[in-house]
C-alpha positions as a LaTeX table, in Angstrom:
\begin{tabular}{lrrr}
\hline
Residue & $x$ (\AA) & $y$ (\AA) & $z$ (\AA) \\
\hline
Unk1 & 40.23 & $-28.03$ & 61.01 \\
Unk2 & 37.35 & $-28.49$ & 58.54 \\
Unk3 & 37.29 & $-31.59$ & 56.36 \\
Unk4 & 37.57 & $-31.14$ & 52.64 \\
Unk5 & 34.79 & $-32.71$ & 50.65 \\
Unk6 & 35.55 & $-35.35$ & 48.02 \\
Unk7 & 34.71 & $-33.09$ & 45.10 \\
Unk8 & 37.34 & $-30.50$ & 46.04 \\
Unk9 & 39.96 & $-33.24$ & 46.48 \\
Unk10 & 39.12 & $-34.62$ & 43.05 \\
Unk11 & 39.39 & $-31.17$ & 41.49 \\
Unk12 & 42.79 & $-30.68$ & 43.15 \\
Unk13 & 43.96 & $-34.04$ & 41.84 \\
Unk14 & 42.80 & $-33.27$ & 38.32 \\
Unk15 & 44.20 & $-29.75$ & 38.46 \\
Unk16 & 47.70 & $-31.06$ & 39.18 \\
Unk17 & 48.01 & $-32.63$ & 35.73 \\
Unk18 & 48.64 & $-31.03$ & 32.39 \\
Unk19 & 45.47 & $-32.35$ & 30.88 \\
Unk20 & 42.43 & $-33.47$ & 32.81 \\
Unk21 & 41.35 & $-35.55$ & 29.78 \\
Unk22 & 44.58 & $-37.57$ & 29.94 \\
Unk23 & 44.08 & $-38.04$ & 33.66 \\
Unk24 & 40.59 & $-39.40$ & 33.16 \\
Unk25 & 41.67 & $-41.74$ & 30.37 \\
Unk26 & 44.66 & $-43.04$ & 32.32 \\
Unk27 & 42.57 & $-43.46$ & 35.47 \\
Unk28 & 39.81 & $-45.35$ & 33.70 \\
Unk29 & 42.35 & $-47.61$ & 32.02 \\
Unk30 & 44.05 & $-48.26$ & 35.34 \\
Unk31 & 40.66 & $-48.93$ & 36.96 \\
Unk32 & 39.95 & $-51.60$ & 34.34 \\
Unk33 & 43.30 & $-53.19$ & 35.13 \\
Unk34 & 42.64 & $-53.08$ & 38.87 \\
Unk35 & 39.20 & $-54.67$ & 38.40 \\
Unk36 & 40.94 & $-57.81$ & 37.10 \\
Unk37 & 43.06 & $-58.17$ & 40.23 \\
Unk38 & 41.78 & $-60.49$ & 42.95 \\
Unk39 & 41.81 & $-57.82$ & 45.66 \\
Unk40 & 39.48 & $-55.55$ & 43.65 \\
Unk41 & 37.33 & $-58.16$ & 41.94 \\
Unk42 & 34.39 & $-57.86$ & 44.35 \\
Unk43 & 34.66 & $-54.17$ & 45.19 \\
Unk44 & 32.23 & $-51.61$ & 43.79 \\
Unk45 & 33.28 & $-49.76$ & 40.65 \\
Unk46 & 33.13 & $-46.41$ & 42.43 \\
Unk47 & 35.76 & $-47.56$ & 44.93 \\
Unk48 & 37.99 & $-48.95$ & 42.17 \\
Unk49 & 37.75 & $-45.70$ & 40.20 \\
Unk50 & 38.60 & $-43.68$ & 43.30 \\
Unk51 & 41.69 & $-45.82$ & 43.98 \\
Unk52 & 42.74 & $-45.56$ & 40.33 \\
Unk53 & 42.34 & $-41.76$ & 40.31 \\
Unk54 & 44.36 & $-41.41$ & 43.50 \\
Unk55 & 47.15 & $-43.66$ & 42.22 \\
Unk56 & 47.38 & $-41.90$ & 38.85 \\
Unk57 & 47.18 & $-38.36$ & 40.22 \\
Unk58 & 49.57 & $-38.95$ & 43.10 \\
Unk59 & 52.17 & $-40.43$ & 40.78 \\
Unk60 & 52.14 & $-43.79$ & 42.54 \\
Unk61 & 51.51 & $-45.38$ & 39.15 \\
Unk62 & 53.36 & $-43.88$ & 36.22 \\
Unk63 & 52.01 & $-43.23$ & 32.75 \\
Unk64 & 54.55 & $-45.68$ & 31.28 \\
Unk65 & 53.21 & $-48.48$ & 33.49 \\
Unk66 & 49.65 & $-47.85$ & 32.35 \\
Unk67 & 50.73 & $-47.72$ & 28.71 \\
Unk68 & 52.54 & $-51.04$ & 29.21 \\
Unk69 & 49.31 & $-52.56$ & 30.53 \\
Unk70 & 47.46 & $-51.26$ & 27.47 \\
Unk71 & 50.08 & $-52.76$ & 25.14 \\
Unk72 & 49.93 & $-56.08$ & 26.98 \\
Unk73 & 46.16 & $-56.24$ & 26.60 \\
Unk74 & 46.15 & $-55.15$ & 22.97 \\
Unk75 & 49.03 & $-57.30$ & 21.76 \\
Unk76 & 47.68 & $-60.25$ & 19.83 \\
Unk77 & 48.84 & $-63.68$ & 20.85 \\
Unk78 & 50.74 & $-65.54$ & 18.25 \\
Unk79 & 48.91 & $-68.66$ & 17.19 \\
Unk80 & 51.97 & $-70.81$ & 17.83 \\
Unk81 & 52.17 & $-69.83$ & 21.53 \\
Unk82 & 48.91 & $-71.48$ & 22.50 \\
Unk83 & 49.70 & $-75.09$ & 21.46 \\
Unk84 & 53.12 & $-74.91$ & 23.14 \\
Unk85 & 51.51 & $-73.82$ & 26.39 \\
Unk86 & 49.20 & $-76.82$ & 26.23 \\
Unk87 & 52.08 & $-79.21$ & 25.58 \\
Unk88 & 54.07 & $-77.88$ & 28.55 \\
Unk89 & 51.17 & $-78.41$ & 30.95 \\
Unk90 & 50.87 & $-82.11$ & 30.07 \\
\hline
\end{tabular}
């Protein structure tokens, strides 16, 4: 049985979604999130992007989870939270 090349697999993955643009945006956002995890910190970006694309396109990671990560990153910290955190650590 002949092996499929990576480009045809990627096209199949992208073709399974309603919008390839959304897939790319979600995958790149998920890749940024993965890059901050310890297990991916020292891996090449190409490997992280490949993992992110596979997880997004396979449905392993849901759109809602990625959107929650975006909200978590974008939500501003309240000024009052920071001093309390410092007091608790003492």
